[in-house]
KOLDOMAR-195267 format. One record per residue: x, y, z of N, C-alpha, C, O in turn; residue in three letters. Coordinates in steps of 0.1 Angstrom, whole numbers, plus 5000, padded with zeros to 4 digits. Layout:
REM residues N
XYZXYZXYZXYZALA ...
***
This chain:
REM residues 192
074484567563074484697568075084707582075684807586MET 074984597589075584587602077084607602077684677610ARG 077784537592079184557590079584697587080584747593VAL 078784767579079084907575078884997588079785087590LEU 077884967596077785047609078985027618079385127624THR 079484907619080684877627081884957622082685017629LYS 081984957609083185027603082985177605083985247607ILE 081785227603081585377606081985407620082585507623VAL 081485327630081785347644083285347647083885427654GLU 083985247640085385237642086185357636087085407642LYS 085685397625086285517618086085637627087085717629SER 084885657632084685767641085585767654086085867658LYS 085685647659086585637671087985667668088685737676SER 088485627657089885657653090085807651091085857656ILE 089185867644089286017642089286087655090086177657ILE 088386047664088186127677089386097686089686177695LYS 090085987684091285957693092586037689093586007695ASN 092486117679093686197675093786327682094386417677HIS 093186347693093286467701092886597693093486697694ASP 091886577684091486687676089986727678089386807671THR 089386657688087886677690087486817693086386857691THR 088486897699088087037701087987117688087287217687ASP 088787077678088787137665087687087655087187157646SER 087286957658086186897649084886937655084486917666ILE 084086997646082687047650081686937647080686927654LYS 081886867636080886757633081586657623082486697616SER 080986537623081386437614080186387606079186357612LEU 080286377593079186327585079786207576080986197574TYR 078886127572079186017562078786067549077586097546ILE 079786087540079486127526079386017517079785907520GLY 078986037505078985937494077785847495076685877499GLY 078085727490076985627489076785547502077585457506SER 075685577509075385517521074285417520074385307526ILE 073285447512072185347511072685227504073485227494LYS 072185107509072684977503072484977487073284917480PRO 071385027482071085027468071985117460072085107448GLU 072685207466073685297460075085247460075985287452ASP 075385147469076785107471077084997460076284917456ARG 078384997456078884887448079984817456080384867467ILE 080484717450081484627457082684707462083184687473GLN 083184807454084384877459084085017465084885097465ASN 082785037469082485157476083285177488083585087495SER 083685307491084485337502083585417512082385447509ASP 084185457523083485537533084285667534085485667537ILE 083585777531084185907532083585977545082385997545ASP 084386007555083886077566084286227564085386257562VAL 083186307563083386447561083486517575082486517582ILE 084586577578084786647590084686797589085486857581GLY 083786857596083687007596084587047607084387017619ILE 085687127604086687157614086887307615086687377605VAL 087387357626087787497627089187517622089887417620ASP 089687637622091087657616092187607626093387617622ASP 091787567638092787507647093187367644094087307649GLY 092487307634092687167630093987167621093987237610PHE 095087107625096287107617096087037604095586927603PRO 096587097593096387047580096986907578096386827571ILE 098086887584098786757583097986647590098286527588HIS 097186677599096486577607095486487599095386377602ARG 094986547588094086467579094886347574094286237574GLU 096086367569096886257563097186157574097186037572ALA 097586207586097886107597096686027601096785897602GLU 095486087601094286007605093985907593093585797596ILE 094185947581093885857570094785737570094485627566ASN 096085767574096985647575096485557586096585427584LYS 096085607597095585517608094285447603094085327606ASP 093385507596092185447591092585327581091985227582LEU 093485357573093985257563094485127570094185017567LYS 095385157580095985047588094984977597095084847599GLU 094085047602093184987612091884917606091284837612SER 091584957594090384907587090684857573090384917563ILE 091384737573091884687560090684637551090884627539PRO 089584607557088484547549087684647540086984607531GLU 087884777543087184877535087985007535088585047545MET 088085077524088785197523087985307530086785337526LYS 088485367540087885477547088785597547089985587549CYS 088185717545088985837545088285947552087085957552LYS 089086027559088586157564088886267554089986277549LEU 087886347551087986457543087486577551086286587554ARG 088386677554087986787562087586907554088086937543VAL 086586977559086187107553086287207565085687197575LEU 087087307563087287407573086187507573085587547563TYR 085787547585084687647586084987767578084087827572LEU 086187817579086587937571086387917556085988017550SER 086587797551086287767537084787777534084387837524GLU 084087717543082587717541081987857543080887877538LEU 082687947549082188087551082788177540082688297541GLN 083488117530083988197518085388227519085888297510GLY 086188177529087588197529088388117519087788037512GLY 089688137519090588067510090487917512090587867523LYS 090487837501090587687502091787647509092887697506PRO 091687557519092887507527093087357526094187317525LYS 091987287526092087137527092187067513092087127503GLY 092386937514092586857502091286857494091386877482PHE 090186837501088886827493088486957486087986957475ILE 088787067492088487197485089487227474089187317466SER 090587157473091487167462090887087450091387117438SER 089986997452089486917441088186967436087886967424LEU 087287017445085987057441085587187447086087227458LEU 084787267441084287397447083587367460082687277460PRO 083887437470083287417483081787427483081087357491ILE 081187507475079787527474078987407470077787397473ARG 079687317463079087187459078687107472077687047473LEU 079687117481079387037494078287097502077687027510PHE 078187227501077087297509075687257504074787267512LEU 075587207492074287147488074187007494073086967497ARG 075186937494075186787498075186767513074486667517ARG 075886847520075986817535074686797542074686707550ILE 073586867539072386837547071786697544070986647552PRO 072286637533071786507530072686397536072286277536SER 073886437540074786337546074286297561073886387568TYR 074386177564074086137578075186197588076386177586PRO 074686267598075486317609075786207619074886147624LEU 077086187621077486077630078086127643078286047653ILE 078486247644078986307656078986457655079186517645TRP 078786517667078886667668077586737664076486677664GLY 077686867662076486947659076386967644077386977636ASP 075086967639074886987624075387127620075287217627PRO 075987127608076387257602075187337599074187297593LEU 075287467603074187557600074587627587075387707586ASN 073887577576074187627563073987777561074587847553ILE 073087837569072787977569073988057574074088177571ALA 074987997581076188067585077388047575078488067579GLU 077087997563078087967553077788057541076788137541THR 078588037531078388117518077188057511076688117502ILE 076787937515075587877508075987807496076987827489GLY 075087717491075287647479074987737467074487847468PRO 075487697455075187767443073687757440072987667445TYR 073187857433071787837428071887717418072887697412PRO 070687657416070687527408071287547394072087467390TYR 070887657387071387677374072887697373073587647364ASP 073387767383074887797384075587667387076687637382GLU 074987587397075687457400075687357389076587287387GLU 074587357381074587267369075687307360076387217354MET 075987437357077087477349078387437354079287387347ALA 078587447368079787397374079987247372081087197369VAL 078887177374078887027373079286987359079986887357GLN 078687047349078987017335080387047332081086967325ILE 080887157337082387187335083287087341084287047335SER 082887037353083686927360083686797351084686737350LEU 082486767346082386647338083286657326084086557323ILE 083286767319084186787307085686777312086486717305HIS 085986837323087386837328087786697331088886657328LYS 086886617337087186477341087386397328088286307328TYR 086586417318086786337305088086377299088786287294ILE 088386507298089586557292090786497299091886467293ASP 090686487312091786447321092086297319093186257323ASP 091186217313091486077311092686047302093285937302GLN 093086147294094286137285095586187292096586177285ASN 095486227304096686277311097486167316097086047316SER 098686197321099586097327099086037339099185917341ILE 098486117347097886067360096386107360095986207366LYS 095486037353094086077352093386057366093785977374PRO 092286137367091486117379090785987378090685927367ILE 090285927389089685797388088485807379087685897379PRO 088285707370087185707360085885717367084985787361PHE 085685657378084385657385083885797388082685817392GLU 084785897388084286027391083386087380082486167383TRP 083486037368082686077357081286037359080386127359ILE 080885907361079485877363078985937376077785967377PRO 079785957386079286027398078886167395077886217400LYS 079686237388079486377384078186387376077386477378ALA 077986287367076786287359075586267368074486317366VAL 075686177378074586147387074286277395073086307398SER 075286347400074986467407074286577398073486647403TYR 074686577386074086667376072586627375071686717374LEU 072286497374070886447372070086487385068886517384SER 070786477397070086517409069686667409068586697413ALA 070586747404070286887403069086917393068186987396LEU 069186847382068186867371066786817376065786877374GLU 066786707383065586657389064986757399063786777399SER 065786807407065286907417064787027411063787087415ALA 065387077400064987197393063787177384062787247385LEU 063887077375062887057364061686967369060586987363PHE 061986877378060886787382060286837395059386767401ASN 060786947400060286997413060386897424059486887432ASP 061486827424061786717434062786777445063386877442GLU 062786707456063786747466065186697462065286587457GLU 066186777464067486737460067886617468067686607480TYR 068486517461068886397468070286357463070686367452SER 071086307473072386247469072386107466073386047462ILE 071186037468070985897465070785877450069785927445SER 071685807444071585777430070285697427069685727416PHE 069985607435068785527433067485617434066485597427SER 067485707444066385797445066185887433065085917428GLU 067285937428067286027416066785947404065985997396VAL 067185827403066685737392065185727393064485727383GLN 064685697405063285687408062485817405061385807399HIS 063085927408062486057405062286077390061286127386GLN 063286037382063186057368062185957362061485997352TRP 062085837367061085737362059685787365058785767356LYS 059485857376058185897380057886047377056786087379ASN 058886117371058786257369058086297356057986417353GLY 
***
């Protein structure tokens, strides 16, 4: 875990050194953080909450620096614009892949590593559980269908999407707190 902490700190330093800290409101670590959730090829996704003054091309520049400066682990910055989170038109890379409201459920579970926490009440908010489950099921079908395309999405997106669906179902049907930890969701279902 100490190595992971050093990599997170180095990633944060690289991101902040790009003269964008006025536009960056907060930085979170997304994805698999708990040791029991990580696998050998787990990466680090830094989720940046940014205002519209953050240049769109800057995300790619920072990711290039992260790749060159941290060869031992794949680290990426993924930005979410405040305007997107408030219901505006999708602008960034991440919102082109997934509905922004999915992230609004997950962000409170991500560790904040810099800046002020996002106030979910000032956003469009997450989907209601039943609506989000339908969105997640649709994504799973899309990912499976996409496996036959010329450039398929990474296969690991399918089990991740199934795990997120299980987390939603556990929160709704087992009356559990929503968790992004795959091991915690597994534990909830065993004890539910």
